C-alpha positions as semicolon CSV with decimal commas, in nm:
position;residue;x (nm);y (nm);z (nm)
1;X;5,102;-7,284;0,539
2;X;5,075;-6,905;0,582
3;X;5,323;-6,625;0,655
4;X;5,283;-6,668;1,033
5;X;5,340;-7,045;1,024
6;X;5,648;-7,181;1,201
7;X;5,942;-7,244;0,971
8;X;5,921;-7,613;1,071
9;X;5,616;-7,642;0,842
10;X;5,855;-7,617;0,547
11;X;5,963;-7,960;0,429
12;X;6,310;-8,054;0,548
13;X;6,324;-7,814;0,847
14;X;6,357;-8,010;1,171
15;X;6,426;-7,895;1,526
16;X;6,803;-7,874;1,475
17;X;6,780;-7,668;1,157
18;X;6,508;-7,455;1,317
19;X;6,754;-7,348;1,590
20;X;7,011;-7,251;1,328
21;X;6,754;-7,041;1,140
22;X;6,664;-6,870;1,468
23;X;7,022;-6,740;1,480
24;X;6,948;-6,563;1,150
25;X;6,632;-6,409;1,297
26;X;6,411;-6,647;1,097
27;X;6,121;-6,793;1,296
28;X;5,827;-6,800;1,053
29;X;5,753;-6,864;0,687
30;X;5,728;-6,487;0,637
31;X;6,067;-6,432;0,800
32;X;6,252;-6,651;0,552
33;X;6,127;-6,442;0,260
34;X;6,231;-6,124;0,440
35;X;6,583;-6,271;0,476
36;X;6,682;-6,102;0,151
37;X;6,997;-6,193;-0,045
38;X;7,302;-5,987;0,052
39;X;7,422;-5,996;-0,307
40;X;7,397;-6,213;-0,620
41;X;7,639;-6,408;-0,834
42;X;7,612;-6,460;-1,206
43;X;7,806;-6,758;-1,331
44;X;8,019;-6,669;-1,635
45;X;8,046;-6,863;-1,958
46;X;8,269;-7,167;-1,915
47;X;8,612;-7,142;-2,080
48;X;8,914;-7,360;-2,158
49;X;9,228;-7,366;-1,942
50;X;9,432;-7,162;-2,191
51;X;9,176;-6,878;-2,165
52;X;9,192;-6,818;-1,786
53;X;9,402;-6,548;-1,620
54;X;9,547;-6,507;-1,276
55;X;9,313;-6,344;-1,022
56;X;8,982;-6,409;-1,201
57;X;8,694;-6,618;-1,074
58;X;8,621;-6,851;-1,361
59;X;8,437;-7,161;-1,479
60;X;8,682;-7,393;-1,656
61;X;8,622;-7,699;-1,876
62;X;8,839;-7,990;-1,778
63;X;8,878;-8,356;-1,866
64;X;9,012;-8,572;-1,587
65;X;9,303;-8,771;-1,730
66;X;9,406;-8,957;-1,414
67;X;9,267;-9,031;-1,070
68;X;9,326;-8,746;-0,820
69;X;9,595;-8,795;-0,556
70;X;9,527;-8,757;-0,182
71;X;9,831;-8,633;0,010
72;X;9,822;-8,672;0,387
73;X;9,981;-8,384;0,578
74;X;10,005;-8,346;0,956
75;X;9,708;-8,114;0,971
76;X;9,478;-8,234;0,689
77;X;9,432;-8,444;0,375
78;X;9,489;-8,253;0,049
79;X;9,334;-8,378;-0,277
80;X;9,515;-8,273;-0,597
81;X;9,463;-8,319;-0,970
82;X;9,517;-8,108;-1,280
83;X;9,348;-8,031;-1,611
84;X;9,480;-7,892;-1,938
85;X;9,789;-7,965;-2,143
86;X;10,153;-7,956;-2,033
87;X;10,205;-7,608;-2,177
88;X;9,895;-7,462;-1,999
89;X;9,793;-7,658;-1,694
90;X;9,558;-7,572;-1,405
91;X;9,613;-7,747;-1,074
92;X;9,297;-7,821;-0,872
93;X;9,330;-7,847;-0,492
94;X;9,078;-7,944;-0,222
95;X;9,156;-7,929;0,150
96;X;8,994;-8,174;0,394
97;X;8,784;-8,326;0,114
98;X;8,940;-8,671;0,040
99;X;8,607;-8,802;-0,095
100;X;8,652;-8,577;-0,402
101;X;8,885;-8,847;-0,534
102;X;8,590;-9,083;-0,582
103;X;8,368;-8,815;-0,742
104;X;8,602;-8,743;-1,032
105;X;8,609;-9,025;-1,289
106;X;8,906;-9,036;-1,530
107;X;8,790;-8,969;-1,886
108;X;8,491;-8,755;-1,780
109;X;8,465;-8,382;-1,846
110;X;8,357;-8,145;-1,568
111;X;8,333;-7,773;-1,510
112;X;8,530;-7,633;-1,216
113;X;8,426;-7,299;-1,067
114;X;8,654;-7,092;-0,841
115;X;8,925;-6,828;-0,817
116;X;9,243;-6,876;-1,018
117;X;9,571;-6,786;-0,843
118;X;9,937;-6,833;-0,928
119;X;10,149;-7,024;-0,676
120;X;10,507;-7,134;-0,728
121;X;10,479;-7,038;-1,093
122;X;10,168;-7,255;-1,155
123;X;9,802;-7,162;-1,204
124;X;9,602;-7,306;-0,913
125;X;9,231;-7,318;-0,826
126;X;9,167;-7,404;-0,459
127;X;8,840;-7,553;-0,333
128;X;8,669;-7,535;-0,675
129;X;8,302;-7,628;-0,696
130;X;8,244;-7,920;-0,937
131;X;7,955;-7,926;-1,189
132;X;7,857;-8,155;-1,472
133;X;7,822;-7,980;-1,807
134;X;7,443;-8,014;-1,787
135;X;7,430;-7,868;-1,433
136;X;7,641;-7,571;-1,526
137;X;7,445;-7,501;-1,845
138;X;7,128;-7,462;-1,636
139;X;7,301;-7,204;-1,413
140;X;7,500;-7,008;-1,668
141;X;7,410;-6,634;-1,676
142;X;7,138;-6,685;-1,410
143;X;7,136;-6,453;-1,106
144;X;7,178;-6,670;-0,796
145;X;7,122;-6,524;-0,448
146;X;7,391;-6,516;-0,181
147;X;7,248;-6,500;0,172
148;X;7,381;-6,404;0,512
149;X;7,457;-6,734;0,686
150;X;7,546;-6,881;1,023
151;X;7,753;-7,189;1,105
152;X;7,569;-7,508;1,008
153;X;7,355;-7,355;0,730
154;X;7,475;-7,343;0,369
155;X;7,369;-7,102;0,099
156;X;7,212;-7,391;-0,094
157;X;7,002;-7,480;0,209
158;X;6,864;-7,127;0,238
159;X;6,792;-7,121;-0,138
160;X;6,607;-7,452;-0,115
161;X;6,399;-7,328;0,179
162;X;6,310;-7,002;0,003
163;X;6,213;-7,190;-0,316
164;X;5,984;-7,417;-0,112
165;X;5,798;-7,115;0,029
166;X;5,779;-6,934;-0,305
167;X;5,625;-7,242;-0,466
168;X;5,308;-7,160;-0,268
169;X;5,086;-6,951;-0,495
170;X;4,997;-6,599;-0,374
171;X;5,120;-6,651;-0,020
172;X;5,078;-6,279;0,050
173;X;4,788;-6,047;-0,015
174;X;4,908;-5,718;-0,165
175;X;4,820;-5,455;0,095
176;X;4,911;-5,147;-0,116
177;X;4,606;-4,976;-0,274
178;X;4,604;-5,028;-0,651
179;X;4,605;-4,656;-0,728
180;X;4,933;-4,610;-0,534
181;X;5,090;-4,901;-0,722
182;X;4,976;-4,760;-1,055
183;X;5,085;-4,402;-0,980
184;X;5,437;-4,500;-0,878
185;X;5,468;-4,794;-1,122
186;X;5,514;-5,061;-0,854
187;X;5,489;-5,431;-0,930
188;X;5,265;-5,676;-0,738
189;X;5,400;-5,793;-0,400
190;X;5,421;-6,171;-0,467
191;X;5,599;-6,105;-0,797
192;X;5,844;-5,874;-0,617
193;X;5,920;-6,142;-0,358
194;X;5,996;-6,405;-0,623
195;X;6,214;-6,172;-0,828
196;X;6,414;-6,036;-0,534
197;X;6,523;-6,390;-0,445
198;X;6,550;-6,544;-0,794
199;X;6,548;-6,267;-1,055
200;X;6,497;-6,353;-1,420
201;X;6,738;-6,077;-1,518
202;X;6,874;-5,740;-1,406
203;X;6,561;-5,553;-1,513
204;X;6,323;-5,767;-1,306
205;X;6,560;-5,745;-1,008
206;X;6,550;-5,363;-1,023
207;X;6,168;-5,367;-1,053
208;X;6,130;-5,603;-0,755
209;X;6,372;-5,411;-0,539
210;X;6,200;-5,080;-0,614
211;X;5,868;-5,221;-0,490
212;X;6,012;-5,366;-0,169
213;X;6,216;-5,054;-0,093
214;X;5,901;-4,845;-0,143
215;X;5,723;-5,072;0,106
216;X;5,993;-5,026;0,371
217;X;5,989;-4,647;0,341
218;X;5,610;-4,629;0,307
219;X;5,539;-4,830;0,623
220;X;5,804;-4,647;0,824
221;X;5,677;-4,302;0,723
222;X;5,311;-4,407;0,759
223;X;5,377;-4,532;1,112
224;X;5,554;-4,209;1,201
225;X;5,301;-3,975;1,039
226;X;4,997;-4,168;1,162
227;X;5,115;-4,131;1,520
228;X;5,214;-3,770;1,460
229;X;4,862;-3,688;1,339
230;X;4,715;-3,857;1,646
231;X;4,947;-3,674;1,880
232;X;4,881;-3,316;1,982
233;X;5,159;-3,090;2,104
234;X;5,201;-3,163;2,471
235;X;5,217;-2,864;2,705
236;X;5,549;-2,816;2,886
237;X;5,485;-2,877;3,256
238;X;5,850;-2,830;3,358
239;X;5,977;-2,499;3,493
240;X;6,331;-2,407;3,388
241;X;6,510;-2,097;3,518
242;X;6,624;-1,828;3,277
243;X;6,983;-1,813;3,403
244;X;7,343;-1,849;3,285
245;X;7,418;-2,181;3,459
246;X;7,537;-2,366;3,144
247;X;7,737;-2,060;3,032
248;X;7,936;-2,096;3,353
249;X;8,008;-2,461;3,273
250;X;8,113;-2,380;2,916
251;X;8,372;-2,132;3,045
252;X;8,528;-2,411;3,256
253;X;8,573;-2,645;2,958
254;X;8,939;-2,696;2,850
255;X;8,836;-2,613;2,492
256;X;8,599;-2,377;2,313
257;X;8,266;-2,495;2,177
258;X;8,212;-2,438;1,805
259;X;7,945;-2,196;1,690
260;X;7,733;-2,491;1,573
261;X;7,756;-2,656;1,917
262;X;7,650;-2,333;2,089
263;X;7,358;-2,290;1,846
264;X;7,235;-2,648;1,901
265;X;7,258;-2,611;2,280
266;X;7,069;-2,279;2,260
267;X;6,795;-2,453;2,056
268;X;6,766;-2,727;2,320
269;X;6,758;-2,483;2,612
270;X;6,499;-2,267;2,437
271;X;6,278;-2,571;2,368
272;X;6,291;-2,681;2,733
273;X;6,165;-2,336;2,833
274;X;5,898;-2,309;2,562
275;X;5,521;-2,368;2,611
276;X;5,544;-2,715;2,450
277;X;5,748;-3,031;2,511
278;X;6,068;-3,052;2,302
279;X;6,092;-3,297;2,012
280;X;6,433;-3,222;1,858
281;X;6,699;-3,396;1,649
282;X;7,062;-3,284;1,687
283;X;7,233;-3,407;1,374
284;X;7,610;-3,384;1,368
285;X;7,893;-3,548;1,178
286;X;8,131;-3,796;1,339
287;X;8,346;-3,614;1,596
288;X;8,141;-3,290;1,589
289;X;8,098;-3,291;1,967
290;X;7,738;-3,394;2,029
291;X;7,817;-3,567;2,361
292;X;7,906;-3,241;2,538
293;X;7,575;-3,093;2,418
294;X;7,396;-3,389;2,577
295;X;7,589;-3,344;2,903
296;X;7,516;-2,970;2,924
297;X;7,145;-3,028;2,852
298;X;7,129;-3,294;3,124
299;X;7,320;-3,070;3,366
300;X;7,066;-2,795;3,291
301;X;6,785;-3,034;3,381
302;X;6,960;-3,137;3,705
303;X;7,026;-2,771;3,796
304;X;6,650;-2,714;3,769
305;X;6,575;-3,013;3,993
306;X;6,480;-3,268;3,727
307;X;6,601;-3,611;3,620
308;X;6,738;-3,674;3,271
309;X;6,826;-3,998;3,090
310;X;7,041;-4,085;2,789
311;X;7,007;-4,421;2,613
312;X;7,309;-4,552;2,423
313;X;7,296;-4,837;2,166
314;X;7,570;-5,045;2,333
315;X;7,682;-5,118;2,687
316;X;8,037;-5,012;2,608
317;X;7,919;-4,670;2,495
318;X;7,683;-4,639;2,794
319;X;7,970;-4,712;3,034
320;X;8,189;-4,465;2,849
321;X;7,923;-4,193;2,883
322;X;7,893;-4,280;3,253
323;X;8,268;-4,239;3,306
324;X;8,276;-3,914;3,104
325;X;7,975;-3,756;3,280
326;X;8,098;-3,860;3,626
327;X;8,439;-3,704;3,554
328;X;8,283;-3,380;3,422
329;X;8,061;-3,348;3,730
330;X;8,369;-3,385;3,952
331;X;8,572;-3,133;3,750
332;X;8,287;-2,879;3,754
333;X;8,217;-2,935;4,123
334;X;7,858;-3,043;4,050
335;X;7,678;-3,250;4,312
336;X;7,467;-3,436;4,057
337;X;7,412;-3,812;4,107
338;X;7,512;-4,009;3,792
339;X;7,333;-4,345;3,765
340;X;7,421;-4,634;3,529
341;X;7,168;-4,898;3,419
342;X;7,255;-5,173;3,167
343;X;7,131;-5,522;3,088
344;X;7,448;-5,705;3,196
345;X;7,453;-5,561;3,548
346;X;7,389;-5,806;3,833
347;X;7,047;-5,820;3,998
348;X;7,191;-5,638;4,302
349;X;7,348;-5,365;4,087
350;X;7,021;-5,315;3,898
351;X;6,826;-5,299;4,223
352;X;7,057;-5,026;4,350
353;X;7,012;-4,831;4,024
354;X;6,631;-4,867;4,045
355;X;6,644;-4,734;4,400
356;X;6,859;-4,441;4,284
357;X;6,590;-4,347;4,028
358;X;6,347;-4,307;4,318
359;X;6,596;-4,151;4,559
360;X;6,757;-3,877;4,348
361;X;6,509;-3,633;4,183
362;X;6,787;-3,462;3,981
363;X;6,991;-3,767;3,870
364;X;7,165;-3,802;3,534
365;X;7,071;-4,155;3,423
366;X;7,278;-4,335;3,160
367;X;7,206;-4,677;3,012
368;X;7,100;-4,903;2,728
369;X;6,760;-5,056;2,646
370;X;6,742;-5,146;3,016
371;X;6,623;-4,787;3,070
372;X;6,285;-4,869;2,914
373;X;6,225;-5,202;3,087
374;X;5,927;-5,238;3,321
375;X;6,126;-5,223;3,644
376;X;6,282;-4,887;3,557
377;X;6,041;-4,637;3,717
378;X;6,123;-4,267;3,702
379;X;5,993;-4,020;3,956
380;X;6,090;-3,685;3,805
381;X;6,201;-3,739;3,443
382;X;6,211;-3,417;3,238
383;X;6,459;-3,494;2,956
384;X;6,516;-3,807;2,748
385;X;6,807;-3,839;2,503
386;X;6,848;-4,126;2,259
387;X;7,205;-4,148;2,132
388;X;7,279;-4,289;1,785
389;X;6,904;-4,334;1,743
390;X;6,813;-4,637;1,528
391;X;6,560;-4,643;1,248
392;X;6,258;-4,741;1,458
393;X;6,327;-4,479;1,718
394;X;5,974;-4,336;1,692
395;X;5,846;-4,639;1,881
396;X;6,139;-4,629;2,120
397;X;6,091;-4,262;2,196
398;X;5,724;-4,318;2,274
399;X;5,798;-4,600;2,518
400;X;6,067;-4,388;2,682
401;X;5,833;-4,087;2,704
402;X;5,573;-4,299;2,883
403;X;5,828;-4,352;3,161
404;X;5,790;-3,990;3,267
405;X;5,522;-3,723;3,249
406;X;5,573;-3,614;2,886
407;X;5,947;-3,544;2,913
408;X;6,140;-3,341;2,658
409;X;6,282;-3,563;2,380
410;X;6,625;-3,509;2,224
411;X;6,760;-3,741;1,953
412;X;7,133;-3,747;1,867
413;X;7,233;-3,868;1,520
414;X;7,573;-3,900;1,353
415;X;7,439;-4,001;1,012
416;X;7,502;-3,719;0,761
417;X;7,159;-3,697;0,598
418;X;7,079;-3,418;0,350
419;X;6,826;-3,187;0,515
420;X;6,546;-3,266;0,267
421;X;6,569;-3,637;0,355
422;X;6,600;-3,563;0,728
423;X;6,271;-3,371;0,718
424;X;6,100;-3,681;0,572
425;X;6,264;-3,934;0,803
426;X;6,238;-3,725;1,117
427;X;5,916;-3,546;1,024
428;X;5,801;-3,534;1,386
429;X;6,117;-3,356;1,507
430;X;6,269;-3,009;1,488
431;X;6,625;-3,028;1,356
432;X;6,954;-2,871;1,470
433;X;7,265;-2,936;1,260
434;X;7,615;-2,944;1,413
435;X;7,818;-2,897;1,097
436;X;8,154;-2,786;1,242
437;X;8,433;-3,007;1,378
438;X;8,617;-2,884;1,690
439;X;8,931;-2,692;1,588
440;X;9,157;-2,893;1,822
441;X;9,115;-3,209;1,614
442;X;9,365;-3,293;1,341
443;X;9,222;-3,404;1,006
444;X;9,252;-3,777;0,944
445;X;9,502;-3,867;0,672
446;X;9,344;-4,105;0,420
447;X;9,478;-4,342;0,160
448;X;9,306;-4,583;-0,080
449;X;9,539;-4,865;-0,188
450;X;9,522;-5,206;-0,350
451;X;9,609;-5,538;-0,186
452;X;9,980;-5,506;-0,272
453;X;10,002;-5,243;0,004
454;X;9,904;-5,489;0,283
455;X;10,262;-5,564;0,404
456;X;10,336;-5,189;0,429
457;X;10,005;-5,136;0,613
458;X;10,093;-5,408;0,867
459;X;10,436;-5,252;0,921
460;X;10,277;-4,908;0,965
461;X;10,031;-5,044;1,225
462;X;10,317;-5,212;1,412
463;X;10,508;-4,882;1,423
464;X;10,203;-4,696;1,557
465;X;10,154;-4,961;1,828
466;X;10,522;-4,940;1,926
467;X;10,468;-4,564;1,959
468;X;10,199;-4,638;2,217
469;X;9,891;-4,617;1,992
470;X;9,623;-4,865;1,884
471;X;9,456;-4,973;1,561
472;X;9,133;-5,111;1,418
473;X;9,122;-5,360;1,129
474;X;8,774;-5,397;0,976
475;X;8,658;-5,697;0,770
476;X;8,315;-5,733;0,604
477;X;8,248;-6,092;0,718
478;X;8,247;-6,286;1,046
479;X;8,366;-6,610;0,889
480;X;8,437;-6,752;0,545
481;X;8,130;-6,769;0,323
482;X;8,095;-6,979;0,011
483;X;8,094;-6,784;-0,317
484;X;8,219;-6,464;-0,148
485;X;8,591;-6,396;-0,174
486;X;8,601;-6,141;0,110
487;X;8,811;-6,104;0,423
488;X;8,659;-6,236;0,746
489;X;8,754;-6,152;1,105
490;X;8,787;-6,516;1,219
491;X;9,064;-6,604;0,971
492;X;9,214;-6,254;0,973
493;X;9,302;-6,269;1,343
494;X;9,481;-6,599;1,285
495;X;9,671;-6,446;0,994
496;X;9,779;-6,139;1,196
497;X;9,902;-6,361;1,482
498;X;10,159;-6,493;1,237
499;X;10,259;-6,141;1,126
500;X;10,272;-5,926;1,439
501;X;10,514;-5,999;1,725
502;X;10,375;-6,175;2,032
503;X;10,381;-5,864;2,251
504;X;10,114;-5,701;2,032
505;X;9,780;-5,823;2,167
506;X;9,500;-5,886;1,916
507;X;9,128;-5,870;1,983
508;X;8,833;-6,016;1,790
509;X;8,489;-5,851;1,777
510;X;8,175;-5,926;1,574
511;X;7,798;-5,905;1,604
512;X;7,741;-6,276;1,663
513;X;7,925;-6,265;1,996
514;X;7,725;-6,248;2,319
515;X;7,689;-5,899;2,472
516;X;7,915;-5,975;2,769
517;X;8,186;-6,108;2,532
518;X;8,167;-5,792;2,321
519;X;8,184;-5,577;2,632
520;X;8,497;-5,757;2,758
521;X;8,674;-5,713;2,424
522;X;8,588;-5,343;2,399
523;X;8,681;-5,280;2,763
524;X;9,019;-5,445;2,697
525;X;9,066;-5,222;2,391
526;X;8,968;-4,912;2,588
527;X;9,232;-5,000;2,851
528;X;9,497;-5,068;2,582
529;X;9,517;-5,433;2,691
530;X;9,441;-5,506;2,324
531;X;9,642;-5,305;2,073
532;X;9,491;-5,422;1,742
533;X;9,117;-5,487;1,726
534;X;8,999;-5,699;1,431
535;X;8,628;-5,635;1,394
536;X;8,324;-5,625;1,170
537;X;8,130;-5,299;1,147
538;X;7,993;-5,334;1,502
539;X;8,257;-5,080;1,613
540;X;8,102;-4,804;1,401
541;X;7,856;-4,696;1,672
542;X;8,001;-4,418;1,876
543;X;8,263;-4,570;2,107
544;X;8,547;-4,328;2,190
545;X;8,907;-4,459;2,204
546;X;9,128;-4,148;2,176
547;X;9,444;-4,364;2,170
548;X;9,343;-4,540;1,844
549;X;9,520;-4,376;1,549
550;X;9,485;-4,627;1,261
551;X;9,172;-4,755;1,089
552;X;9,245;-5,019;0,822
553;X;8,939;-5,134;0,623
554;X;8,959;-5,451;0,412
555;X;8,734;-5,481;0,104
556;X;8,647;-5,113;0,143
557;X;8,464;-5,122;-0,190
558;X;8,198;-5,344;-0,029
559;X;8,077;-5,076;0,213
560;X;7,858;-4,771;0,164
561;X;8,044;-4,442;0,184
562;X;7,845;-4,322;0,486
563;X;7,937;-4,643;0,666
564;X;8,305;-4,604;0,575
565;X;8,290;-4,249;0,705
566;X;8,138;-4,371;1,032
567;X;8,412;-4,632;1,066
568;X;8,682;-4,376;0,991
569;X;8,534;-4,163;1,269
570;X;8,650;-4,416;1,528
571;X;9,000;-4,268;1,494
572;X;9,112;-3,906;1,509
573;X;8,951;-3,859;1,850
574;X;9,271;-3,776;2,039
575;X;9,559;-3,530;2,000
576;X;9,779;-3,757;1,782
577;X;9,768;-3,766;1,402
578;X;9,535;-4,045;1,280
579;X;9,518;-4,244;0,958
580;X;9,259;-4,438;0,757
581;X;9,384;-4,707;0,516
582;X;9,116;-4,834;0,276
583;X;9,200;-5,156;0,088
584;X;9,026;-5,157;-0,250
585;X;9,013;-5,520;-0,369
586;X;8,817;-5,436;-0,684
587;X;8,955;-5,354;-1,029
588;X;8,639;-5,160;-1,124
589;X;8,640;-4,787;-1,199
590;X;8,315;-4,726;-1,007
591;X;8,465;-4,852;-0,682
592;X;8,773;-4,635;-0,741
593;X;8,560;-4,323;-0,800
594;X;8,352;-4,385;-0,488
595;X;8,654;-4,441;-0,263
596;X;8,827;-4,134;-0,407
597;X;8,543;-3,928;-0,258
598;X;8,642;-4,049;0,089
599;X;9,009;-4,012;0,013
600;X;8,966;-3,642;-0,063
601;X;8,719;-3,540;0,207
602;X;8,655;-3,582;0,579
603;X;8,321;-3,397;0,561
604;X;8,034;-3,642;0,609
605;X;7,772;-3,413;0,455
606;X;7,986;-3,355;0,146
607;X;8,050;-3,731;0,118
608;X;7,680;-3,815;0,144
609;X;7,595;-3,566;-0,128
610;X;7,871;-3,687;-0,364
611;X;7,777;-4,051;-0,300
612;X;7,416;-3,979;-0,397
613;X;7,524;-3,821;-0,728
614;X;7,742;-4,120;-0,821
615;X;7,479;-4,386;-0,772
616;X;7,230;-4,529;-1,018
617;X;6,922;-4,750;-0,975
618;X;7,114;-5,069;-1,052
619;X;7,404;-4,993;-0,819
620;X;7,310;-5,208;-0,522
621;X;7,540;-5,506;-0,516
622;X;7,723;-5,506;-0,186
623;X;7,653;-5,135;-0,123
624;X;7,486;-5,080;0,213
625;X;7,451;-4,779;0,431
626;X;7,430;-4,829;0,801
627;X;7,375;-4,674;1,138
628;X;7,041;-4,571;1,274
629;X;6,858;-4,570;0,941
630;X;6,922;-4,932;0,857
631;X;6,647;-5,070;0,633
632;X;6,658;-5,428;0,508
633;X;6,688;-5,320;0,143
634;X;6,633;-4,946;0,122
635;X;6,916;-4,697;0,118
636;X;6,821;-4,336;0,193
637;X;7,091;-4,202;-0,042
638;X;7,062;-4,437;-0,335
639;X;6,683;-4,454;-0,308
640;X;6,621;-4,087;-0,227
641;X;6,360;-4,054;-0,503
642;X;6,171;-4,364;-0,385
643;X;6,181;-4,220;-0,033
644;X;6,024;-3,896;-0,157
645;X;5,756;-4,089;-0,349
646;X;5,673;-4,295;-0,040
647;X;5,644;-3,974;0,162
648;X;5,408;-3,824;-0,100
649;X;5,196;-4,141;-0,103
650;X;5,162;-4,140;0,277
651;X;5,065;-3,772;0,275
652;X;4,793;-3,827;0,012
653;X;4,664;-4,139;0,187
654;X;4,627;-3,975;0,529
655;X;4,471;-3,664;0,377
656;X;4,210;-3,879;0,206
657;X;4,154;-4,126;0,494
658;X;4,313;-3,996;0,819
659;X;4,193;-4,292;1,028
660;X;4,243;-4,556;0,755
661;X;3,876;-4,653;0,787
662;X;3,791;-4,703;0,419
663;X;3,730;-5,062;0,314
664;X;4,005;-5,055;0,051
665;X;4,257;-4,985;0,330
666;X;4,165;-5,288;0,546
667;X;4,463;-5,487;0,423
668;X;4,694;-5,193;0,484
669;X;4,567;-5,155;0,844
670;X;4,631;-5,522;0,920
671;X;4,975;-5,509;0,759
672;X;5,071;-5,196;0,953
673;X;4,957;-5,355;1,281
674;X;5,185;-5,651;1,207
675;X;5,466;-5,414;1,108
676;X;5,436;-5,222;1,437
677;X;5,416;-5,545;1,638
678;X;5,740;-5,666;1,478
679;X;5,909;-5,335;1,559
680;X;5,799;-5,357;1,923
681;X;5,935;-5,713;1,938
682;X;6,267;-5,600;1,787
683;X;6,285;-5,314;2,034
684;X;6,234;-5,551;2,328
685;X;6,502;-5,799;2,215
């Protein structure tokens, strides 16, 4: 068995389980190890019934005094028993698990693990996990991984599979040169893999994570820099007029551009008229008005007789750009063909779009990944824009550039990255920062509240809907997951159906849905056919619904601040006052401090900077950034120092061995080839 072996070579993985693992993106032995835990749980010391308190997740000793009772209701069987004395008693309840009755023998002592609640004046633990005293003793104080799952696969099954792979000695050869590992105090790769999944303690977990985060940054930067060194500045073969065409369009806009927007557009126009092909990043906070910059740049290209293309990350956003650009062309009296190309279009629709690429030499082309498929052939492409560019955009940009004759490249990013980090991550690009928000937009009103505020929040959302507006409700999970007491969209929609009146239409959206399903839900929300959209974080990428005025985020403490800021940016895009309600379900002071940053500021750059100052090397449970710079483990804010070290290491390596020809770098070359192949495969999915 090696890292490229099919997952079916692991004992216990048959065809049926293989299909389920495929849904998690796990196809090979190597893939299962790269399916890192999303968090960890540490089982507490077991305690007696009289020591537990309402709201805590606890492990409780209990002696079964009498056989559990199974009550048959209309919808399900409910198994009930209790432990403790009459003065302090804990009721144990299992739903749809009648067999539990036979597993609990009167007179025996067990340990029950779960969340303690108070219902009808009694302490209750629902769906507790049952352990023998010996079983629990072996788990107590140990860090156990909690993985992202799909229906049909349990956390225990993933753990068992990972353990089976890790039992193979030295499955991976460490590709990092020893001197880099020694200089930056990085542990050996196989050790890191074992400790990231099953850490001995907090210290070894931090050591393992540091190594694997370094690897992610190192390979990404090496790939980018290696190609940058190989690439010479391409001469600009496009002729653009020195005229005031875009100034005339700006005057016709119903609002004034900010100074930052004008500066960014001037940078873009200057680049497209310079001796060399443009490679520029326009970085702007949520709602800073990057889309109009893209439109004006594309109109400039069309005015000069050239095609331009913008690639959006989702079909919904691509269609929204198409509608916006078509409307602007009509309002400005521009005879510019606007062409849409997405993956879900019918064969006939795609054929017509392909023909339009050949027919119209000055078309504005808008689409998704379909723009870089083989059948999309461009005849006169001078400008390429990638919107909400994802982390492996270097590869994507190169494929896109090959579609034309060295077109100008413009990347649009809404992630508020400190400039020093942006220079590392986008080292091959010039950078323009749009750091002003249009004056016409009202500031979003924020509040951070605990779970007691939920009824008021629901009432507030209902009032906003009755006033003609819409709302988002964000949950961290798709469906209920064992060991994680977090809200999930599947159950949340059902709960809201019992709270809101029937005339308020609810929508459900999450990443496991098929693209056409997601498109239908978002289209319905755009048309106000759905008033309250319950979603995971898939809505954070760029879609514009000006009528949405409320963003309610459950378990807000579980998200990174940059991600919360991106989510909040889905509202406040119209003329009405907008609101963001963040539910903090944690009692911890750290979570409160972090959320207070968001509560007091709507400035993404300020938030990113404050977030970075608050974090420490061990602060990585449930904290994830998101957007285009999504690494499996690494976080550009939290791990800023590791990112800088990886950048230094790449610089020294390429200075010493620009072509990676030295024998000691053979392993690194092979690993990087595999890394790039995986990125190309991801890009083509």
